[in-house]
N, C-alpha and C positions, 0 to 999 in steps of 0.2 A: 726312787724309780719314777720315771716320767714317760707318759705316752703322748706322742705328738703326731699330727698328720695334717697336711695341707688341706685335704678334702674335708676333714671334720673341724679341726680347730680354725680353719680359715673362715668358717661361718661365725665364729665367736672370737672376734679380734681381741688381742691382748689378753687371752686366757688360754689355759691348757689344763688337761687332766693330770693330776698327780696322785700318788698312792702313799699311804702311811702304813708301815708294817707294825704288827703287834709285837710287844715285848715279852708277854707271857706265852702267847701262842704265835710262833713265828710264821705259821701258815696264814695268818690273818692279814689281809691287805685291804685297806679301806680307801675307796676313791673319793676325791674331792676335786672341785674346780678351783684353780688358782688364777686370780684376776690381777693383772698388773695395773697399778694406779699411776695417774699422772703426777708430776712433781707439783709441789706447793710453792707458789711465788710469795716470798716474804715482802714486808713493807720496804725493806732495804734493797729490794731488787734481786736478792739472791734466791736461788731455787733449792728447795729441800726435797731430797729423794724420798719417796714413800715406798715402803715395802709392799709386797703383794698381799692380797686378802684371799683367804680360802672360804668357800661357801659350800653349802650342802649340795651334793651331786647325786640325784636319784635317777639318773638316766640309765643305770644298769650297764650291762655289757655293750649295749648299743652306743653308749657314750665313749667307749674305748676304741679308737681308730685302728688299733692293732688286732682287734677281734673281728672275725667274719661271722656275722649272725644270720641265721636262717629262721624266719618266723615259723615255718612248718616243723622245725626241729625243737622248738621251745627254747626256754632259757637254760643255760648251763647250770648244772647242779652244784652251786657254790658250797653248800653245807653238807653234801653227801658224806664226805670223809669225816667231818666232825660228828655227824649223827651216828654213823656206823662205828667210828673209832671208840665211842664210849662203851660199846659192847653190850648194850642193854636193849637192843631192838632185833627183830628177826622178820624175815619175809613171810607172807602168808598169801593164800589164794583168795582173792576177793570174789564176791558174788558176780554173776553174769549181769552185765548192764542191760536194763530193760528199756523199751521205747519211752515209757513214761518218765524215766530219769532225765531224758532230754526234752520232755514236753510234747511227745508224740503219742497218738492214740494206740497205734498198733505197729507190728512189723511191716505191714503193707505200706503205711505212710513213710516209714524210714526207707524202705526199698524204693519207693517212688522218688523221694528226694535224692537218694544216692545215685539213681540213674541220671538225675539232672545236675549231679556234682554239687549238691547243696548240703549234703550230710557226709562229712569226711572226718575220719579219726587221724589226727596228726601223729606221725611216728614218734615225735618227742614225748608224747603222753603215755607211751607204752613202757612203763617201768613197774616192777612188782611193788605192791604196797607194803608198808612196814607196820609192825605193831610192837607194843612193849612186851618184854619177856616176863618181868616180875613186878617192878615198881613203876610208878608214873614216869613219863619221859618228857615232862614239861620243864620250862625254864624256872618256874616257881619251885618245883621239887628240888632241882639242882641247887637253887639259891638257898633253900632251907637246909640243905645238907652241907652248906659252906663251900660249894664248888663254884669256882669262877670259870664259866664256859667260854669257848671262843666267841660265841654270840655276845656275851657280856663285854668282852674286850673290844669287839668290833663296834658295839654301841658307844662305849666310852670314848673311843678315838673319834668317831663321827660327831658325837655331842660336843667335843672340844673344838673341832674345826680349826685346829692349829693354835688353840688357846695358849699352849705352853710357850710357843714362839712369841705370841702377842704380849704375854705377861713379861717376858724377858725384854721386849722392846720398850714397854712403857714404864719399866722399873725406875728409870732415872729421867724420864721425859714426859711431863704432864701435858705437853702440847701435842703428843702423838694422836693420830686420828683414831686409834683403837682405845684411847683412854676413856674410861667410863666413871661416872659418879655412882656411889653406892645405891642410891635410889631407895624405894620402898619395896620390901620383899613381900608384903601382904601375907605373911605366914609361911611362905616358901622357905626352903632351906637348901640353897644351891651353893656348893663350894666353888672356890675360884677355879679349881681344876677337877674335872670329873674323872674318877679312877674306876677301873673295873670292879674293885671292891665296893665302891659307893653304889654302883649299878646293882650289884648282888644284894646289898643291904636293902635298897629300896624295893626290889622285887620280893625279897624274903619277908619284908614287913607288910606287903600288900599295898604299898603306895604307888606301885608302878607295875605294868605288865609288859611282857615281851611275846607278841604273837609269833610263834615259831613251830608250826605243825611239822612233825617229822616227815610227812608225806609231801611237803613242799620245800625240798632242799634248795630250790632255785631262789628263794626269797633272800633279800638282804636284811639282816637283823635290824630292827628298830625298836624303840621303847616308847610307851605312852605313860605319862605321869606328870604331876604338877611340877616336879623339879627338873623336867627335861624339855627339850625343844617342842615335842609334840604333846599337846595337852588333851586332845580329844581325838577319837577315831570314829570315822563314819564308813560303813560298808556300802559300797555302791556297785550295782550289777543287776541288770534287769533279767527277768525270767520270761520264757515264752508262755508260761502258764499264769503266773500270779501278778506280774507287774510290768510296767512300761518304762522306757527311758525317762519320760517326763516325770513319772512318779518318783523314780530314784533321784533325779535332780532336785525335785521338791524336798525330799528327805534331807539331802545334803544342805540345802539352803536353810533348813530349820535346825 
């Protein structure tokens, strides 16, 4: 399945967004950006056609030219059916939001800013919160029960970045651009092909984590661990009370 658009892809010449569908969970569709490569000219003067390369695409729904996004409605709930489909969560009535939750001293300050259109609650944020019914609803818990979730398959597909196609291309051609030397693993244990089961094992063993809060169904699943693309996670976001943008940037730099 391919999404193309002159308005979006025209700004990224020789590339397009593509989707890879899950095999275990058919509802999983992982976006990637596929970049066309120029031909390689050999010493003989002949040209060798190079296949496209797929790269990590974290632009979310805004990167899909076929989707009409509205910032005030928030991101679409990608994982909502996955979360509710497991049958282990339920809605509950959260507490009333207080002014201090948003960094304000009192209701009077909130009212003053609301009159100036500086304090708005976006419609997309108004969804009932979820909580666990009986057992934990973390990816760690599912992994330890031997369950391969849609999130885990999503991660496996994204981690591979079309590696199955690349392995097939270089099988009989050591001169291919995607050919790699074994190198030094420095203690890591990365298989040639990342499977959903490998993701589950790494999470269950505690060597990797999947941040996937059930009240953030809009997030695209990703994994943090030594044997994966993302090795470290930094949380950036300034608060009106306790930090500034400069302080958050400094934390990221360190």
